[in-house]
Each structure stands twice: as C-alpha cells, then as structure tokens.
N, C-alpha and C positions, 0 to 999 in steps of 0.2 A: 832219946828223940822221940816226941810222945808221936801214939795211934792217928792214923787218917784223922782227917777233921771232916766227921757225916752231915750229911744232909740236915740229921736234927741239930748236930749242934751249933749248926749256921741259923737254923732259923731260933733256937733259945737262947742266942748270942745277939743276934741283930734284931731280935723282932716278940722275945718273949714268951713266945707258942708254937709250936709245930704245926702247919696244917694238915688238915684231916687226910687228906690222901696226898703222900709223898712219891710212891711208888704204880705207877700207870704200867700198861702193856705200850705205851708208848713211849716211855722217860719220862722226866723231869725237866721243867721249864722255868725258868721266873725272871725276870726282867726287875729291876730298882733305879732310886734315882738316886745317886750318891748321897747325896747331903743330906737323907732319911733316914743313912744307916751308919751315920759318923755321931751319931750322939752317947755309945756301947761305950762304958768305961770300962770294959771289961777290956783285958793286952789283948794285943793279937798276937798269934802262938805262929812261930818257924815252925810248919806241918805242910807236909803231904796235904790237899783235900780230895773229898771223893768225888769229886764234880769239874766239870771245863768252866773256867772263866774268860771273858772277853769284855775290856771295857775300855771305856773316854773317863781320862782321870785328867782336871786340870787344877793349876795348883806345884808345887815343892813338894816334891817328895823321895824319899831313898825306899826303892824294894830291894831285899834281901830275898832273892833266884839261885837255889842252890846251893855256891859257895862264893857265888861275887854278890857284892853289894850296886844297887846301878840308881845313883841321883837325878831326876827326870823335875825339867820345869816348862811351865807354859802346858801345850795341850800333847797328851801323849794315848796311843792306843794300846794295848796291851792282852798278850793270849795267854792263859796260863793254863795247864794239863795238871791231872792227876798222879802223874809219876815224879814231880818235880815239886821239893818241897818252898813257898815261899810266906813270904809275908811286906808289909809295908808303912811307913814311920810317915808322918806328919809333918811337914818342917814349916810348914803355913797353915792357918786352921779353916782358911776358908776355898774348901775344896768343893768341887763341882765336879758333875758329870753323871755319865751313868755307867750299869756295870748289867750282863744275865750271866746267868748259873742254869747249867743245865748236865744232862748223865749223859751216860756213853749211848744209852737206850735212845735215847729223843732220835739222836742218828740212823741208828741203825736199819738198814735196808732200805735209806730213804736217799743215800748216795753212794756215789760207784765203788769208793775204798771206804775205809774204817777210818771214823773223825781221826783214831789218833793219830794216821798216818800221814794227814795235811800238814805241809812243810813247816808250819809257825810250830808243830807239835812236837816234832824230833828232836833227837838226842843232840841237842847242840845248837839249835834252831835260831833265828832272833825270834825275843818276847816281845821287845817296844820298839814303837811307830811313831819319831816325832812329826807333828801335825802340824800345817800352817792356819790359819784361821778359813781359808775355802774349804781345807780338808777335816777342817774342825765340823762348820757348819755341813759338809755332808756327810760325816757321821753320825754328829747329834739327831738330823732327821731322819736315818734309819733307826735310831733308838728311838725318837717321837714313835714312829710306825711300830716299833714292834712293842709298845707302851700302849698302842692306842688297838690294837689288833686283838692284844691280851684279854684287855678287858672287853671286847665285842664275841658278839654270838654267832659270827660266824664259822659253820662249822670246819672248815679247810682251814682253821687259822692258823694251825702248828705246821701246816704244810707252806703258808706264806711265813709263817714268821723262820722255818729252818730256811728259806730263800733269800731272806733278810742277814742271817747270821753268813750263808753262804758269799751273800754281797760285799760284807764286812772282810770276809777271810781273800777274797781274791781283792780287794781295795788293797789290804797292804802285800800280799803278794805284786800288787805289780808295784810297789813303791820298791820294792828289792834290784836284785841285776837280775837278767833273765837266766843265767846261769844257775841259776836256784831252782828255776821249775823245771827243770830236764831231771831225774833220776833213773837210773837201770841202765846205761845208756850201752850197757856193755857185759860181758862174764864180770869183768873185775868188779864193775859196781855195785854190783846185785850180791857179789861177795860181801863187798866190804860193806854195803848197808844190811846183811843178817849178821854178820860182825858184828856190826856198831849197834844195832836191836838186841843179839845175846846181851852184849854187855853191857849195857845200859836197863834190861831188865834185871842186875846182881843191884838193881839200887833202888834208892835213896836204904843204906840201914838205920831202921828203924829201932831196934833193941838190941841189947846186950846181947843175947842168946841168938841173934839171929850172924854167921858166917859167910864170909867168901869164898867160892867153891873153885872160882874160876879164876886164877892168875898169871897162865901160860899162854903162849902160842896155839903151845901142843894141845891144851887144855879145846881151844875152840877152834882146832882143824878137825880134833875127833869128834866133836858136835857136828859139825858143820861137813863131815864125811870126806875130806880132802887132805894132802898132805901136805904136813906144814910148812913146806916149803912155793906151792903154791899160793897158800894162807900170803905168805908175806911178799911175794912178788902183788899181789892181787892189791893190797892193802898199800906198798910202798908205792903202785903203778898209779891210783888213786887218789892218795893223799898223800903224797912225796915222804909219807914217814914211817918206820917199823910198827909191825903188831904191840912188838912188846914198850915200844915209846906211848903207844897208845891206851895199851893196859895200865901203863906207871902213870900216865896223865891223870885219868876217871879215879883210877885210888884214888892219887894225892889229894883230887878235888874234891873225895868224898872226905877225906883225913882233916881235911881243911874245915870242913863242914863242924863235923864231928866237933873237932878243935874248940869252933868259934860258939856251935850253939849250940853240947849238950855239955852235964859237968863231967861226962865219964870220966873215968882214970885214965892212964896212958895207954895200961897193961890191957882194960877194954876194949878200947878204940884197937889196939895194936889184933887182938884174937879178932874181931870183928871182921879188920880188912884181910885177914890170911896169914898174917905172920906169927911162926912157930913160939916167937921169942918178943915181948918187947924191944933186945936192943939190937933187932933186923928191923925193927917198924924204924926207933929212932936212928938207923944208918940209913933205909929208905929215905926216911924224910929230909934226913939233912943234909945227901946228895944231892937230891933233890932244888931243895929252896935255901940251901947255907945254913940252915937253923934246923934247931932244934924242938921236938914237938912242946915240949912247955913254953919255949920262949917264942914259938909262934902264939902260943895260945895267952901268953902273958902280956 
C-alpha cells in the first residue's frame, strides 16, 4: 500500500500547482466545488490522506473505505479521516457537490476535544449519511457560506468556517441514534474505548516492512496496566464480544484490504500481520472466512 497522500500531492493532482503557503500556525483549510476537481485524469489512489475531508456529493458512486465498498446514489454527506484509506469511483459522470479539506492543526485549541475524537472519526464509525432533498439544500447552503467566507477579507473568517464545519458535524450526529452520542458512561466503556484506540493505531499496514506487534488480549492488558481477565470482562460487558474476537476481526479486515488493494504476496501479508508462518495466516483466514487468502484475492 502506498504512502499517505500529502497536501502537496493533492494540489498537484487536482490543480497542477501547490499553493505558496500550506502549513501555517492555524493549520490548513480549503473548500472546492466538486465539478472543478473532476477533470483530472490521474487515477484516484486507494490510500490514506494527510488531511480530513467533508464532502457533499450527488450522483452514483462506489466508495472504497477500509476493506469495505459502499455504493451510494443521490445526495450523500461523507466524512473521511487520515487514519483510514479510501477512494471513490464514479458510476455516473454528472457528479455535483462540494468538499472541504483541513488538517488537524486547523482545529487545534479551538474545540474542547481533538477533531479525531469526534464520533464520525472514531474507529468503526458511520462514514456516510444519505440526505433527502431538504437536508441536501441545508448542507449545500453551509458549503456556500464557507465558500463565500474563504474568499472574504473578514479577519475572523476561519473562526466562522470552523463553526460551519461543526454545524455539519452536529447535523450528521443528529441523524444517528442518540445512544451513539454518549461515550465513557462507566469504567468498562472507558477501558473498551482505550482498547479500541490502541488496536486501531496499529493500522493501516502501509509497507511490507511494517509488522503488527500486539495480537493478543494479554498484549493490550499489559499496556493498559490491567489484568487480562479484567480487560476481557470490560469488553464483553460493553460489546458482548471477546477481546480476542475483536482483535481477530480487525486483523481480518486489514488482511482483506491488503489482499484486495496491494500486489504483495501472501508471505509478505502474513509477516505484516504478525504471523510466524504463511501457513498460520492461511489457517487463520480460512477459519474466519471459509476461503483461503489466494481464493479470496482471486
């Protein structure tokens, strides 16, 4: 899997040139009309990006996000973060909409929690929100306000733009069930959240020299300074699943992504995922999916 796409690469691909200033004390932000960026003939890479993206897109598309593929049609509001690789394919040529990109530094010191801790940017969170005509109009109006502000000379325009981004965040969150808005209600939830964060930090695997090092419940318990039985109880209480099953599920998810989106051989993928022998990886994959890695890739 290739290295993450940088802001410089993004601008070169979409616009042919890089702005004079990308990294400022306030971080980077920009907004685009989608139609103005679709003329590029460079294939879109399946990779992580160095920046966050919020997108309003209309039309028929297939989004590849982590190991999943999601076909969307009509109007969709999407949130992408630097931790998860993605790309999209157009099914119809008449896509319209807007998107904005920003670095984590753009929000530093401006919101109570870090931007990466917002619910739609957490591991396993919902990425896309299908909009009806009324909702589409409301989100489009926010993007028009952002576009107008970034072109203005108002000295506090970026503060206003941050508020518009957060308005779209809360717009999306209000579309989710209310229980997803409440985190860390007890110690078990807190331990589970930290475990999930530690698990997700090991991914994605982006080179054949990278190797997964934490593959057992005991590994995570030691890092969390709790007994492995305590960790197992907390996670089962919170999720109804075992620690081992969650670890295996995430490793399997990454295995599928590597098999689909890289040309690495099975031995290289096996090594990266922490298996001592390719045969062990084959056994693990077949037990989880009823298929061998080779047949899954084919």
